C-alpha positions in Angstrom: -6.9 -93.5 122.4 -8.4 -90.8 124.4 -6.7 -88.0 126.4 -8.5 -86.2 129.3 -7.5 -83.1 131.6 -9.0 -83.6 134.9 -9.5 -81.0 137.8 -8.4 -80.8 141.4 -9.0 -84.1 143.1 -7.7 -82.9 146.7 -7.7 -86.5 148.3 -11.0 -87.3 146.8 -10.1 -91.0 145.7 -13.5 -92.4 145.4 -14.4 -89.5 143.0 -11.5 -90.2 140.9 -12.5 -93.6 140.6 -16.1 -92.9 140.0 -14.8 -90.2 137.0 -12.7 -93.0 135.5 -15.3 -95.3 135.4 -17.6 -92.9 133.7 -15.1 -92.2 131.0 -14.2 -95.8 130.6 -10.5 -95.3 131.2 -8.1 -97.5 129.8 -4.5 -97.1 131.3 -3.0 -99.2 128.1 -4.9 -96.8 125.7 -5.7 -93.4 127.3 -3.8 -90.4 128.9 -4.7 -88.4 131.9 -3.4 -84.9 132.7 -4.2 -83.9 136.2 -4.4 -80.0 136.7 -2.9 -80.3 140.2 -3.7 -80.5 143.6 -4.0 -84.0 144.1 -3.8 -83.9 147.9 -5.2 -82.0 151.0 -8.7 -81.3 152.5 -10.1 -84.7 151.1 -10.1 -87.9 153.0 -7.9 -90.1 150.9 -4.8 -88.0 149.8 -2.3 -90.8 150.4 -4.4 -93.1 148.3 -4.6 -90.7 145.5 -1.0 -90.3 145.3 -0.4 -94.1 145.4 -3.0 -94.4 142.5 -1.8 -91.4 140.4 1.8 -92.6 140.9 0.9 -96.1 139.7 -0.6 -95.0 136.6 2.9 -94.5 135.3 3.2 -92.8 131.7 -0.5 -92.9 131.2 -0.9 -90.1 133.6 0.9 -86.4 133.7 0.4 -84.2 136.6 1.3 -80.7 137.1 1.8 -79.2 140.7 -0.6 -77.2 142.5 -0.5 -75.0 145.7 -1.7 -77.9 148.0 0.9 -80.4 146.5 3.6 -77.7 147.2 2.3 -77.2 150.7 2.7 -80.9 151.2 6.2 -80.6 150.2 6.9 -77.7 152.3 5.5 -79.2 155.4 7.6 -82.3 154.7 10.6 -80.4 154.3 9.9 -78.7 157.8 9.3 -75.0 156.5 5.6 -74.9 157.2 3.4 -76.7 159.6 0.0 -78.5 159.0 -3.0 -76.4 159.1 -6.4 -77.0 161.1 -8.1 -78.1 157.8 -5.1 -80.2 156.2 -5.4 -83.8 155.7 -2.0 -84.9 154.7 -0.9 -86.7 157.9 -1.6 -90.1 156.3 1.0 -89.1 153.6 3.5 -87.6 156.1 3.4 -90.9 158.3 3.3 -93.2 155.3 6.4 -95.8 155.2 7.0 -94.6 151.6 6.7 -90.9 152.2 10.3 -90.2 151.2 9.5 -92.0 147.6 6.1 -89.9 147.2 7.9 -86.8 148.1 10.7 -87.5 145.5 7.8 -88.4 142.9 6.1 -85.1 143.4 9.4 -83.0 143.2 9.8 -84.3 139.8 6.2 -83.1 138.5 6.1 -80.0 136.3 4.4 -76.8 136.7 3.1 -76.5 133.3 2.4 -79.0 130.5 2.8 -77.9 126.7 0.7 -80.3 124.6 2.3 -81.3 121.3 0.6 -78.8 119.1 2.1 -75.9 121.3 -1.4 -74.4 121.0 -2.6 -75.7 124.4 -1.3 -75.7 128.0 -2.1 -77.3 131.4 -1.4 -75.5 134.7 -2.9 -75.3 138.0 -3.8 -71.5 138.4 -2.9 -69.4 135.2 -0.2 -67.5 133.4 1.2 -64.1 133.7 -0.1 -61.6 131.3 3.4 -60.7 130.3 4.4 -64.3 129.6 4.3 -65.9 126.0 4.5 -69.6 125.7 8.4 -69.6 125.6 8.7 -67.4 128.7 5.9 -69.4 130.5 8.0 -72.5 129.8 11.3 -70.9 130.8 9.8 -69.7 134.1 8.4 -73.1 135.0 11.4 -74.8 134.2 13.3 -72.3 136.5 11.1 -73.6 139.3 11.3 -77.2 138.5 15.0 -77.3 138.3 15.2 -75.7 142.0 12.7 -78.3 143.0 14.8 -81.2 141.6 17.9 -80.3 143.2 19.5 -81.9 146.5 19.0 -78.4 148.0 15.3 -78.1 146.9 14.4 -77.4 150.5 15.7 -74.0 150.4 13.1 -73.1 147.8 10.2 -73.3 150.6 11.9 -70.7 153.0 10.8 -68.0 150.6 7.9 -69.5 148.9 5.1 -68.1 150.8 4.0 -64.4 150.2 1.9 -62.2 147.8 4.8 -60.1 146.5 5.9 -59.4 143.9 2.9 -58.6 142.3 4.5 -58.2 138.8 6.9 -59.9 136.5 10.4 -58.5 135.8 12.9 -60.1 133.8 16.3 -60.6 135.6 14.9 -60.4 139.0 16.7 -62.0 141.9 16.3 -65.8 142.4 14.0 -65.6 145.5 11.5 -63.1 144.0 11.4 -64.9 140.5 10.6 -68.3 142.2 8.0 -66.7 144.2 6.4 -64.9 141.5 6.4 -67.7 139.2 4.9 -70.2 141.9 2.2 -67.7 142.6 1.3 -67.5 139.0 1.4 -71.2 138.1 -0.4 -72.1 141.5 -2.2 -69.4 143.3 -3.6 -66.6 140.7 -7.0 -65.7 140.0 -7.7 -62.1 139.7 -5.5 -59.3 138.3 -5.7 -55.5 137.8 -5.7 -54.0 134.0 -1.8 -54.1 134.0 -1.7 -57.7 134.8 -0.6 -57.3 138.4 -1.4 -60.2 140.9 -4.3 -59.9 143.5 -4.9 -62.5 145.9 -7.6 -61.4 148.4 -10.5 -61.8 145.9 -11.6 -65.7 145.6 -15.3 -65.5 144.5 -16.5 -66.1 140.9 -16.3 -63.6 138.2 -18.6 -60.5 138.9 -18.0 -60.4 142.7 -14.6 -58.8 142.4 -14.0 -55.0 142.5 -14.3 -53.3 139.1 -10.6 -52.6 138.7 -10.0 -56.2 139.0 -10.5 -59.0 136.3 -9.8 -62.7 135.8 -6.2 -63.3 134.8 -7.4 -64.6 131.5 -9.0 -61.3 130.5 -6.0 -58.8 131.1 -5.9 -56.7 128.1 -3.0 -57.4 125.8 -1.7 -60.5 127.6 1.1 -62.2 125.4 -0.4 -65.8 125.8 -3.8 -64.7 124.3 -3.6 -67.2 121.4 -3.1 -70.3 123.8 -5.7 -72.4 125.1 -5.3 -73.0 128.8 -6.7 -75.6 131.0 -6.6 -74.9 134.7 -7.9 -75.8 138.0 -7.9 -74.2 141.5 -10.7 -71.9 141.1 -13.4 -73.7 142.5 -15.9 -70.9 142.6 -15.6 -69.9 139.0 -18.4 -72.0 137.2 -17.6 -71.6 133.4 -15.0 -68.9 132.3 -16.8 -67.7 129.6 -13.9 -67.8 127.6 -13.2 -70.8 125.1 -9.5 -70.6 125.5 -9.6 -70.7 129.2 -10.9 -74.1 130.3 -11.6 -74.1 134.1 -12.0 -77.6 135.6 -12.1 -77.4 139.5 -15.6 -78.0 139.8 -15.5 -78.1 143.9 -15.0 -81.7 144.4 -13.7 -81.6 147.6 -16.7 -79.3 148.7 -19.3 -81.7 148.0 -19.6 -80.6 144.4 -18.2 -82.5 141.2 -15.3 -84.0 139.7 -14.7 -83.0 136.1 -12.7 -84.3 133.0 -12.3 -82.4 129.7 -12.0 -84.9 126.5 -9.4 -83.1 124.5 -10.5 -85.2 121.5 -14.1 -84.2 121.6 -14.2 -81.1 123.8 -16.8 -82.7 126.0 -17.0 -82.0 129.6 -17.7 -85.2 131.7 -18.3 -84.8 135.7 -19.4 -86.8 138.5 -20.8 -86.0 142.0 -18.4 -86.1 145.0 -19.8 -87.0 148.4 -17.1 -84.8 150.5 -18.7 -83.0 153.1 -15.8 -80.3 153.5 -17.0 -76.7 153.6 -15.1 -73.8 151.6 -12.6 -71.6 153.6 
């Protein structure tokens, strides 16, 4: 039985099918963990949702920023953008069932050894494992309520940039969502910064990747993440970057949790970053 963590698919169903063939995936024997962003920008977002959902217990997935964007558009709190490719989902006969399925997905998965976690973007430097789990559950509980649409009214925005225990609900939700699904760089005190999106080494000197903040409380964890298509290799054996730019004509990548091997396949998408 093999277990794999797979990076951002973003609607590239053909790339996913090629990757699963390359790893000889068996839904009866193997488990897939998806690092978020199942949808958007690629050509087959609806097909990806149908396929991943059909895998049942052989697949687990965390939510990414594009998945949350889809939910916000469907809830009426955001309009589709020029580069969005989610209309096929919004017009699907089973869209309500798909949205309900997405709302049940977590923001973070803790693997059984409690030494490894999967999230889409990253973890706040002030969070240890238990705090990160609590912040993830806080957001997830709001997403799963009948009143979940209220979350999207305040989801968008770059503040607050620092974590503060006991903060009011709206700011707490936004900060947690930004950490789990949007962050790349922080300053030396762990404050989030959202303007820089290039690979490490291109940022201003006062900034650093979130997994390099000094004194971060999750330093002992191995974290598997996507979201950052320009990153290349993180250079940190405890920060495993898995978004290899499939939707931009790059590759789709899986990490074998048993062997530590990276397996990737080319993707034929012609999208341009931006």
